[in-house]
Steps between C-alpha positions, in 0.01 A plus 500: 500500500173633355294286737693623803459861383126450460487346849666808651277734298194325641642562847515875428845566348567676171662318207823696542517423872429132438774464237762680707422302815503165318833576331658544843317249718368237255257361761148646470437525875829675572440736209154581636640577844757739358242673283258555784761621746559794263833394346367558146271798555735714286423299187232630270311267273637608167462162340156552360158389613446240766298207379167513683240234551215490256181673612301210368391222727786257562477150356382220724790392721670178413540231760764610748748239611732498796855388427595152613853408611556314173432815301754733657689528176191651335440751773650787310240465229222508753621822655460679174199321355284560803559875496252548219218391729272763649704731720258476786313174497174642637456781248267472204509763229209701368463477126185705453491866405210546739708404801706744701855534372797704617511865407651525158762740630295813559534494876765258621498645851145379552511196273415171661772246407256218581211634290556248220515193722288339765538213741304196391418181688405331174839336457599139474859380488631145459846427638712187526655508847794293614574338833836346589618302797641753749853465635601537862835641606684625807551876495826541686491866603179446704561128562151396395365257243259645247311396190612682189228667298474339157451693181145367462420604855648845439295555183182318602173690479614750236289501182661814354768440235696818569506434874617144437797640311608721787449223756699254293782749445532588869490136611786398269698815566502437876485122494784403270656811347842648569555825685799691362686750711380840372842660562660335199741268676360198312394306811170309488283323757252232401145533630308192609134435585583470868615863498165665420234228485504305830159466670572514872250440773520866601515807278735665750753222430483580130560870570798414721636270229480777238672743735785251522548437127392818317778742605815360339863601496692394191773252593726644232461881513348522852225734384134463600206411279144360519483125438143532365541762229880497464526877538747690724403590855598844621717419802545868577139535617469516882376185664146501639345319791271311261679179408251432217604807296705280268178325393361822349799549272339394172175385335647153452494443875150642519375255238646190662409598859137563407485178299644279774320681783159479334561133422552442873181698569301296250629175647407603856155617391425179308614286794266690730195486273553130424547411867224248588466666839414829331118518474522747211696258286292332234554174320428537133608155393232338294296818487464776248719806533334840486623692197445831675734414780768248411850499634727734302790256459618155598632405838802282561465127467678210655272226367534461124168323464279741687394741230217633715752635747689696238289806572408614852124501552339845516412604853177660383358225284139443415272614779250256641153636556495653844140433597291190531241628740660290771805695619527286809362523849753244615789578731825494308827365624713817509781352707745532212390843382742699715790276398405535133486878525837508675649276230362726226638806677842337520494419127390852414778650708760287320363599159485868599857490630625343177304750290650788700852361457461468122330841467830662603636407155204630299603800290370809680598861441329582830728277704559625857845653510500564126490279190780262405651433159272203427194711584559700184631217278220244510597164360267376222432179694367692804158547340498136386566375854229722645240408241563129543579426862382803697177515300431138588522557875340845484206393284418206723492730805302772324235250395406447862129583526497535879594844628484368856757232415723760336475720809598209723800442270588869478872440567524326161258721309660827609834374369327406175360853475852641555621293204222629275574859595873455439441345158262776394755771592760390244450594136659177377263282705180704540329374183494155663212622720275510193641201315284186506652211690576204275372187671520132416185347356634162387814287508588208275809286540716474189656156434848531647809463291763250597775664701863388467597245763608670818346838413207646697152406384309770315121525480298727274143619536283704267346771715218729387475844662202735484454855622317574825442803723805714571621610847316833505174337390530233769573767759191695398276209601649525850464879496128457431473269800695743718284796400186301580645398838590861584145602416371230735741587781429872488129429503220752449563864568370600838239772513662791677374858529685745280700741714707786358870432568724759656806627311724291725297185426519571126879529522520171693288329235727631227812383686360148536446442127652173386485345846273215598142614493318498833148382432396531858429127508642248742754272334614178658859382462394254232305769313797736515733231366267425208447870424874567502565206269226612258646850483841344429353317202336814364815707560708240314277523192514880513880495532533263204276720286698811590823325407357373171391853413853623568685221319261417217281809465140592579364349178652161586344512847158605370496215249601255772238624745229482235558125477482432875197344671268755658220526751244739357300751698151625427635816337743319272445402140258214457615176339155443348619594148698181457417333169406142425752323278445373149548140608371325809856469628553875464174570680590273790838673529339846491245397763762364741722807457203728564385299802849511650498878474161556661467214748588724798418870520440770755186707447253725678220292654355781709156655452497875432386691813193630318384142432596352836229406750470736796706766322350770715659354814820694563603295804643217288713603203634154411420409135240254384589218257327326207538185699293241688712545813477880495396532864778270624757689296388838634523374859871429443570831324748617764607161630865445585565124526867422424458122460213552259697758302794261461271213394329721240839622373620144446169407336507789256863429409406147392179600323665765281700248298345160570133522406448222243407620151436277203283479191297230675444680833637807678473689826488882497527705816434867584618665821382837625789743461450645850374188684694187408267287711211574261523259207287392205570183301384376161551134404434374148358149486740213418491305175316169509249619761146640472651826627739542206560861393244641743610788724450452876539791740600477868539766770786431743577675826808438713353546844651618830649160591646417158681269453447338837155437354390465136381786279133576448386402150163572337385367163329780304397344163162372619249672265383718783505221756293260286752247364699239686779404261649220709435306820781714645384834353173606658250743350561732795873511416628257761814311390531156658867411532682336787780756467246771583352309790166475320526128426610196690851370463854626548493876520704814517851471646602819675811656351516252210175499305459780248237681296664360188422150627138600548469642148662201333282267705189678372635489144597134504270331754174692490494601131551136411403254226209337688370748757223259604765294678592789732196414708627235748193280469541483124880455489470154341254602227746587229362465148144437616196662328460720808858627471464567127175686560661708773788600266253590223315727741831662605584568134166678456565714807856573386387628159219712647699655787877432492519572125205701367422685822862598564559609141186717488558651845867448593557520876751754624797508483524222239328655195819507290600150609160349419463669161855411396461142625190446285640692200824304481323167553192583288567242229573226754199587717262502200605143421463412870145645511397303190623182668322581826177564315533173311540295822239691705227280643225754427396535863416831659757685699470458878652696785737214582342440840466157655216287598687208360327555163534735205203633304418279203281746309498380139518698181770652287391861556687531827658836406848355467509530121398866522774569753756323281395695189517833686841412639629408155365828362688698767818303434474572126445866580821504710691349208363761259595780737855367511526486120353851471773647721789329321 
């Protein structure tokens, strides 16, 4: 009894209420329903203090285990034993006096109930999961054969001990328990798995089936009751036109409908993503699975031996590098493209329709027509179903890094956004938006036990789950893309003379607040569609945040928002104060986290009017830019080119969250806050190349015909036009790349090639291990003395200009990035410089030009050692400055 009382107390009841309800109803779930419908509100807790959880950090969780069919007799012990696990699997407790804790009681009205806890992704759970052979049966009332959901299938993907208990209890209650007539006549009806757990081909068939079996009339006393919860049904209530009203009678129905419905959704989604005809499907067999994006739980299996198929492959997967310098000037066979798009649209419509049908049964106090009983009494398994099955489908969709693809599939994504808004509006579910999603990182088959002859085979697998980004965090990445796209679609503000508005015009402006903003720009149908979709994304995030503030409090929302990814602006707090770690591993982690935060920013790239050339000319008020393509940019100051605006919007959306950053090489990008076609790029040299850890600056302009034609790119790290760092990087700043049309070979493909491809091509193909081979005539000279001499000369130029020159005079707007890059990597770069000095050939630095020969001036006093020593001194100084500010 004590365990059941504690279980009800954890659900929010008092000790007195729990004891009274259990004395009458015995079953925990029925007792909970009666408590939360107000039947025991008159009882005060006069039994003493309620036992509370310790404020200390909970012990490490023991291995959770799902119940197998052979262990049914021990199920009762599990229900109680598991309740001592952490109440909410994704909470970790503060145990430091320095951390924020709840108000000690001084001001309960303003106290934050979540102040002592935070959501952590640093969790790892190991679970033994069970899979049984499914049965098939004929369901008579709908005359359709259906597979029956097994217990392992019902509980699969759940690493939380407390949630397992509720799932197990509900499955056995509805699958093999007896339903007694609540009117005391003594009549009973046996429940069977085919009553509540058939998996039909259509969710509508399942709903129809439940409508047929749930309302029952006792054969003995002729009174009505609910077959799911066994409670009386008020037959005096007037009938309504909605035939599904009986399915909102109790939380028990809610729990099973969501569980079965979301299982059908998962199955449909997995079938679509694993369809060989689906180009987005990926085959992970034989390859490594990305820890950051694994599948949250196993899919259904028919083949016992195919362990690789146990988990559906992630749709996002590991990205291949997008640029090779040869994007293709070859005509593609697009004959199947229209059919593929139509097939994808059909699949999306089916998924969206199923999502909409299941969403009807989500608990929602804002339900059109008023809330139902089950909207207030949320079943404990509802959150478990959503975190397992809905999070799987939702997270895969939210990890889509193509805003254009999402816009084309808007019928599915808008339904997904409706789900997220509905979840965030209910107090019992809203915390799920911040909870990390537990995803599968490894699966190991457990040697199967021998099953009795004639009984279904049972397989067990040890599954390891780890925390990953939660729904709100995943949505924020899309919000960032949408905001960038809106900025690109709205374009630069047009220069218009300031005219004093009349009173009538002021009133009209006030009346139009909240409506779509008229920018005065021409918008094509495609632009309008994209803009509308982007605003829908942003509005969804705003609606979720408003709901979280209402249901969980402002402090909860602020803590959640502080953990979300951000795009910084020039006026926002700099990330340059990040500290190097004590160990190399800590430093690498700190560097990558910092680089992720600052890789894309908006900033002011304009020149102040007082410093601009021709500032006395009042005929042209368009701003000047600190930019090689200043004149071209000013010529397009008031341009209105819808196709270009849409292309830039799509480009920015991808760049915001997909620029590669790594300890070994990163790409940083700055966009003018008022002119999104004015871009500056900084690439750090890749490891294993003579460019390693140097900083290379490029000016990029998206011209009037972008992206029908490639962007304009100028290399700026040339030591004042003196150094040629590569056969494809000229001293005058020319970048030779087939994608840009400045080199022979397959070039830019209108509508398909991207700026990201260009940048990655420069990073991977031009800043390469043996730059000497980039010259076509020398392509077969790998490892030759000439190639080694060329690389040695590049290293000397890199230290003098891309390292020392940039650190002493950092180019705008990358001063913080350059200083932080060298400070965090100081120790590593010092070792790198010592190695470069040791292998230097002692020759004098040349400009990198070609006559087929490189200067062979002898002598060790070539200035390289002096440059290295000065660079090491500056690096040491950066380290000392960091220690001084700690």
